[in-house]
C-alpha positions as CSV (number, residue, x, y, z in Angstrom):
1,M,1.2,149.5,83.7
2,I,4.3,148.5,81.8
3,D,6.1,150.1,78.9
4,Q,6.8,148.5,75.6
5,E,10.0,146.9,77.0
6,G,8.1,145.4,80.0
7,A,9.4,147.8,82.6
8,P,6.9,149.0,85.2
9,I,5.6,152.5,84.7
10,A,3.1,152.6,87.6
11,M,1.5,150.2,90.1
12,V,-1.3,151.0,92.5
13,S,-2.4,148.6,95.2
14,G,-5.3,149.0,97.5
15,D,-5.0,149.1,101.3
16,G,-5.1,145.5,102.5
17,A,-4.7,144.0,99.0
18,A,-2.8,140.7,99.0
19,V,0.8,141.2,97.8
20,I,0.3,138.3,95.3
21,T,-2.2,140.5,93.3
22,Q,0.7,142.8,92.3
23,R,2.7,139.8,90.9
24,I,-0.4,138.4,89.1
25,A,-1.1,141.9,87.6
26,M,2.5,142.2,86.4
27,G,2.3,138.7,84.8
28,K,-0.9,139.6,83.0
29,A,0.6,142.8,81.7
30,V,3.7,141.0,80.4
31,I,1.5,138.4,78.7
32,A,-0.6,141.1,77.0
33,L,2.5,142.9,75.8
34,K,4.2,139.8,74.5
35,I,1.2,138.3,72.7
36,K,-0.1,141.7,71.6
37,A,-3.6,140.7,72.8
38,P,-5.6,140.4,76.0
39,S,-3.8,138.2,78.5
40,A,-6.7,135.7,78.5
41,D,-5.8,135.0,74.9
42,G,-2.6,133.5,76.1
43,A,-4.4,130.2,76.3
44,K,-4.6,130.2,72.5
45,A,-1.1,131.5,72.0
46,D,2.0,129.6,70.9
47,P,2.9,127.3,73.9
48,A,6.6,128.2,73.3
49,V,5.9,131.8,73.8
50,M,3.7,131.2,76.8
51,A,6.0,128.8,78.6
52,P,8.2,131.4,80.3
53,L,5.3,133.8,80.9
54,G,3.1,131.7,83.1
55,V,-0.7,131.2,83.3
56,A,-3.0,133.1,81.0
57,R,-5.6,134.9,83.1
58,P,-8.0,137.7,82.1
59,G,-7.2,141.2,83.2
60,G,-4.2,142.3,81.1
61,L,-4.6,144.4,77.9
62,P,-2.2,145.9,75.4
63,I,-2.2,149.6,75.0
64,L,-2.2,150.7,71.3
65,A,-1.0,153.8,69.5
66,G,-2.6,153.2,66.2
67,A,-1.7,149.6,65.4
68,D,1.5,149.6,67.6
69,V,1.6,148.1,71.0
70,V,3.3,150.7,73.2
71,A,2.5,149.5,76.7
72,A,0.2,147.1,78.7
73,I,-2.1,147.5,81.7
74,A,-3.4,144.8,84.0
75,V,-5.7,144.5,87.0
76,S,-5.8,141.8,89.6
77,G,-7.7,141.2,92.8
78,A,-11.4,141.3,91.8
79,P,-13.5,138.3,92.4
80,S,-13.2,137.4,88.7
81,G,-10.8,137.9,85.8
82,Q,-13.6,139.3,83.8
83,T,-14.1,142.1,86.4
84,D,-10.3,142.7,86.3
85,E,-10.4,143.0,82.5
86,G,-13.4,145.4,82.7
87,C,-11.3,147.6,85.1
88,A,-8.3,147.5,82.8
89,K,-10.6,148.5,79.8
90,A,-11.9,151.5,81.9
91,G,-8.3,152.5,82.6
92,I,-7.3,152.4,79.0
93,A,-10.4,154.4,78.1
94,K,-9.3,157.2,80.5
95,I,-5.8,157.5,78.8
96,Q,-6.3,156.4,75.2
97,A,-6.7,159.9,73.8
98,R,-3.2,160.8,75.2
99,V,-1.5,157.7,73.9
100,K,0.9,158.4,71.0
C-alpha cells in the first residue's frame, strides 16, 4: 500500500515469495495512483504518463475517499493478474469504511 504521494505505507510478503513480486506490486500501486484507475487500465492511459511507470498489469487499485484518490494498494504473485486484483479488492473492502 502506498500513500497519495507514492510513499510505501505497508508491504507484506509471504514466506518464500520471490523478491520480484514486491517490486511488481509497488509498480502496480504507483500506476493505479498516477492514473487514478486500476493498474490494468494503464494500457489505455496516455503513453506519456505510462512511459516512466512501466508495464500495465492487473492487481493495483486506487483507494478512494469519496471521489479523491488517497492511496493505492497492489498485490502480486498469484498465478494471474486477475487473482491479484481480486485480492486487492478484498483488501480495500476490509478498510474502506475507515478511509477518510
